[in-house]
N, C-alpha and C positions, 0 to 999 in steps of 0.2 A: 503493500500500499504506499503511495506516494504521500510524503508531507513535504511541507515548505521548509526551507532551509536558510538561515541566514547569518552571517558572521562580520561584526563589526570590528573595527581596529583603528583609534583614532577617528579621520575624518573618510576611512576607507569601509565600504561594504560589498561583501560577496553575497548574493542571493541566486536562489533556484530551488530543487527538489531533492529530496533523499527517497530513495526507493529501496527497501529492503536493507538498508546501512549504508547504501552506496551512493555517489551524487548522479543523478540521473536526469536527463533532459537539459533544457536551455539554462545557462548559467550566465550572470551580468555581476561585473566588478564597476564600482562607482567610486570616485573620490571626491569629497565636497558636493556630491550630488551628480558630479559629470562623469559620463561614461568613460570607463578607461580600456574595458576588454567585454567582450561576449563570446561565448564557448558554449560548446556541446559535450555532454558527457554520457557514456553508456555503461552502465553495469560500474561506475567507480572511474573509468578511463576517459581521458580526452577521446572524443570521437565525433567527426564532423568539423565544419568551418569555424574558425577563430578569428576575430577582428580584435586588434588592440589599436589603441588610440594613443596619441600625443595628447599633453595636458591641453594644448590650445583646440582638441577636438577632431583634428585632422588624423585619418589612418597613419599608423605606424608600421602595421603589419597586417597582413591578410594570408592565414595559415590553414592547412588543412590537416586533420588528424585521423588514424585509423587504430583503434584499439590501443590508444595511449601513445603512438608514435607519429612522428611528422610523417605524412604521405601524402604526396600531390604537390601541385604548384603552390609556392610561397613567393610574396611580393613584401619589399620592406620600403617605406617611404620615409622622405625627410620631415622635418616639422612644418616645412612651408609646401608640403604635399607631391613634391618630385619623386618619382620613383628612382629608387637608389639601387637596388638589388632585385633580380629574380630568379629563381631557380626550382628546381624539382626534387622533393624527398620519395624516397622508396623504402619503406619499412624504416624510417629513421636516418637514413642515411642520404647523403646528396648522390643524385644521379643525373644524368646527361649533362647537358650545358647550362652554365651559371654567368649571368652578367650583370657588371656592376655599371652604373652611368654617373656620369657627369651631372651637374645641377641643369645643363643645357639640354638635357634628353640624349646627348651622344653617349655611346658605347665608351666607357673609359676601360674595362677588363673583362675578356671572355675567357672563361675556363670550362673545361671538361671534367666531368666526373664518373667514375665506376665503383660502384658498392661503397661510397664515401670516400674514397681517395680519388686525388687528382690525376688524370689518365689522357695522356692526348695533348694537345697543344694548347699553351696559355698566352692568350696576347694581351698586351698592355697598350693604350692608346696614348697618344698626346690630344691636348682638346681640338686640336685642328683636325682629328680623325687618323692622321698617319700613325702607324705602328711604333711604338715607343720601346717595346719589348717583346722577344719572342721566347718561349720555352718550352720544353718538352718533357711530360712527364710519363712514367710508367709504374703503376700500382704505387702512387704516393711519393715517387722518387723523381728527381730531375734526372733524366738518361741522354743530356746533351748540354753543351756549354749554351748558355744564356746570351742571345744576342740583342743587342741594343742600336737603336736608330736614333738619330736626330729629327728635329720636328720637321725636316724638309725630306726624310725617308733615307738618308744617308745612313750606312751601317757606321757604327762607332767602335773603336778598338777600346784595349782596357783601359787606357788612357782619358777616355771619355771623347775623343779626337775622332774626328771622320777618318776612315781607312780609304785610301786613295784606290781608284778602279784597278791601276795595276797591282798593287799588293793583293788584294781581293782575287784578281784572277789568277797570282803566282802560288796562293794558299791552295786553289782547287786542283 
């Protein structure tokens, strides 16, 4: 049998229902009567969509849970409302492509994950959209030298200075 549940600590309040001793159904977290989070529980585990809010009322994160683990698409936002990161979780672990964004909406970083570990190419970008850094991962470990690029796309050496095309050709 479902019963209302409320827990208050200072100006924060958690409210929802308990069914047979476990959190069950929709829950809300308020602080000073402003919404901070809404989530779903099933038999005591987070299960379903979760929305977290910044104190200014704008979304902070949109997540999805399955049986207590992050599962599905996840989006994270700045206090101003700009998308900062989007990724996908599978049974609590990052899986597939994850993107971080500059405040202007352009991609700042692109990562690939397999079973929670970085796997594949990782790219970081300059604000102008040019690649700043390229690195490759296998099972969470870097498996090749990091390549860094100037904002005009030129490959940089270890000293941070552009490498001449002749030196690049001689290396290959």
